[in-house]
C-alpha positions, 0 to 999 in steps of 0.5 A, spaced: 500 500 500 502 506 498 504 511 504 499 516 502 493 511 502 496 508 508 495 514 512 488 516 509 486 509 511 489 510 518 486 517 519 479 514 517 480 508 522 481 513 527 476 518 525 471 512 526 474 510 533 473 517 535 466 517 533 465 510 537 468 513 543 464 519 543 458 516 542 460 511 548 462 517 552 455 521 551 451 514 553 455 514 559 454 521 561 446 520 559 446 514 564 448 519 570 442 523 568 436 520 572 429 519 568 424 523 573 421 518 578 414 517 578 410 523 581 406 524 588 399 523 585 402 516 581 405 513 588 400 515 593 395 510 591 400 505 592 402 507 599 396 505 603 396 503 609 402 505 612 405 503 619 410 507 623 416 504 626 415 509 632 419 510 638 425 507 635 430 511 631 427 518 634 428 515 641 433 519 646 434 525 650 435 532 648 441 533 653 444 529 647 443 535 642 449 536 637 453 530 640 454 523 638 452 521 645 446 517 643 450 512 638 447 506 636 444 505 643 439 510 641 434 505 637 432 502 644 432 508 648 424 508 648 423 501 646 427 494 647 426 491 640 432 492 635 429 492 628 430 486 624 429 484 617 424 479 620 420 485 623 419 488 616 417 482 613 412 481 618 409 488 617 409 487 610 405 480 611 400 484 615 398 488 608 402 494 610 405 497 604 409 503 607 413 504 613 414 511 616 421 511 619 421 517 624 429 519 625 433 523 630 439 526 627 442 532 631 440 529 638 445 524 639 448 522 632 453 527 630 460 527 630 461 535 629 457 540 633 458 545 628 458 541 621 453 537 624 456 531 621 452 525 622 455 519 625 457 514 619 455 508 623 448 511 625 447 513 617 449 505 616 444 503 621 438 507 618 440 505 611 440 498 613 433 498 615 431 502 609 434 497 605 430 491 608 423 495 607 425 497 599 427 489 598 420 488 600 417 493 596 415 497 601 415 505 601 419 508 606 418 515 609 424 518 612 424 524 616 427 529 621 423 527 627 422 531 633 430 531 634 431 534 641 426 540 639 432 544 636 428 546 630 421 544 632 420 548 638 423 554 635 417 557 632 416 562 637 423 565 635 422 568 628 428 573 629 432 573 623 438 570 626 434 564 629 431 563 622 438 563 619 441 559 624 436 553 623 436 554 616 443 553 615 443 547 620 437 544 617 441 544 610 447 541 613 443 535 615 438 534 609 444 535 604 447 529 608 441 524 608 439 526 601 446 524 598 446 518 602 440 516 599 441 519 592 440 513 588 434 510 591 428 509 587 421 512 588 419 507 594 423 512 598 420 519 600 423 524 605 419 528 610 423 535 612 420 535 619 415 532 624 410 536 628 412 543 627 411 546 634 405 542 636 406 543 643 403 550 642 399 551 636 397 558 638 404 560 635 401 559 628 396 565 629 403 569 628 404 570 621 412 570 622 411 563 625 408 561 618 413 564 614 419 561 618 416 554 617 415 556 609 423 558 610 425 551 613 421 547 608 424 551 602 431 550 605 429 542 605 427 542 598 433 546 596 438 542 600 435 535 597 434 537 590 441 540 590 444 533 591 442 531 584 441 524 582 434 521 583 433 526 588 432 531 583 425 528 582 424 525 589 417 526 592 418 530 598 413 531 604 411 537 607 408 538 614 403 543 616 403 547 622 403 543 628 401 538 623 394 540 625 388 539 620 384 545 622 391 550 622 393 547 616 387 548 612 386 555 615 393 558 614 398 553 610 399 555 603 403 549 600 404 553 593 408 559 596 414 553 596 418 553 589 420 546 587 424 545 580 421 538 580 414 537 577 408 534 582 413 531 587 410 534 593 405 532 599 403 535 605 403 531 612 398 532 618 397 528 624 390 525 627 389 524 634 382 527 635 379 527 640 385 527 644 381 524 650 380 518 647 386 517 643 391 519 648 389 522 654 392 517 660 389 520 666 383 525 667 385 532 667 382 539 669 379 540 662 376 533 661 376 526 662 379 520 658 374 517 654 373 509 652 368 509 648 367 512 641 363 511 635 355 510 633 353 504 637 359 504 642 357 508 647 356 505 654 350 508 658 353 505 665 359 510 664 357 516 661 363 520 663 367 515 659 363 516 652 366 521 647 361 527 646 364 530 640 369 528 634 366 522 632 364 519 625 361 525 622 367 530 624 372 525 622 369 525 615 369 532 615 376 533 617 379 529 611 374 532 606 377 539 608 384 536 606 381 533 599 378 540 598 384 544 599 390 540 597 388 533 594 384 536 589 390 541 587 395 535 586 398 535 593 396 528 596 396 528 603 400 524 608 396 522 615 403 521 618 401 519 625 394 517 627 392 512 633 388 511 639 390 508 646 387 501 647 386 501 654 384 494 657 381 488 655 375 484 656 370 490 655 367 489 648 364 496 647 371 499 648 374 494 643 369 496 638 371 503 639 378 502 638 376 498 631 371 503 629 376 509 630 381 505 626 376 503 620 373 510 620 380 513 619 382 509 614 376 509 610 375 516 610 383 518 609 383 513 603 377 516 600 379 523 600 386 521 597 390 521 604 395 516 606 394 513 613 400 511 617 398 508 624 402 510 630 406 504 633 410 505 640 412 497 641 409 498 648 405 492 650 402 494 657 396 498 657 394 503 655 398 502 649 398 505 642 401 499 639 398 494 633 404 490 632 408 486 638 415 486 634 418 482 639 414 476 638 412 478 631 405 478 632 399 482 632 398 486 639 392 489 638 387 485 634 381 490 634 386 496 631 388 491 626 381 489 624 379 496 623 385 498 619 383 492 614 376 494 614 377 501 613 382 500 607 377 495 604 371 499 604 375 505 601 375 508 594 381 512 592 378 518 588 379 519 581 
């Protein structure tokens, strides 16, 4: 072959190789750009019913704020059963399709009080449990729970310095969490907070407190989105003020928040109403603890223990308000916590009341486009807000479990 022809041939081959290499490089780059995950309205109907891994990874003492003082032992600070893959599998077997993982980060799990560096061992343990859930095709909501109250109890302090400091801290925490879980698929959702200032609902009568909440939630959204990957379109859950239905319905405008993703936001509230039935453990000056809830379940022999408000019709109206304000506008709602105390055995009317409450919550929530997550403490004495005994892999409260199943079966997700 002549020299000129040989050089031309080599040049053509090199040009071809370069073209192939360019295509391969482009394909590699494209593979790093995640396709958008399914949006909130797509996944919400697949998530109910939900269960809380409560009193577990959020356990601890606020004396450990901004330290690593809790360590891995924090998991059993408030209950004594270490989470296992078998527990997660049992939750799935009962028909739950989502697990909410309340989690502390700043309260006892940071190795640097300034940068708020999350202890790698703690992050690894949380990831292990999340992996078990997703391996069982469960949806997971991972949040920043009460966390010692460093932010959640701050809404009576809305000066610029406080909001700026809290925002910086929140950004550091969520940037780390989001980076750790960046490549997870749509089965993982993030929730920025838990119950903003639920110990004093009156603070949200102040516009400055609502504005601070919006600032923190915008910080959360921006921190997650900035980490890229699947986090660019992951569904995020935003808490209404005090996660109270009435205050959220009246004062919370989710459309004040800006998101670079489309249709990737949900709103969260909680439901423990009436508190005398759901949570009150001792008679108080303002009211008695109630044992009996719902039509046909009142006890004429103990009128002081019968609910006098907030039964079926009230409950249905509360969830209808959420449907009208949020769901109808493209924001599914998470009922991140609900439940009632099972106070005793052997009282058929009380057992029927517990069953009726759980049934009504699930039926009304789901029918209004809301995903209910029952609370679980893993305490198996009385009174208890526990459905599953994790130590024995058994149903502790059959009345609650029956109510959940019945409510889900009777519900119809809105079109």
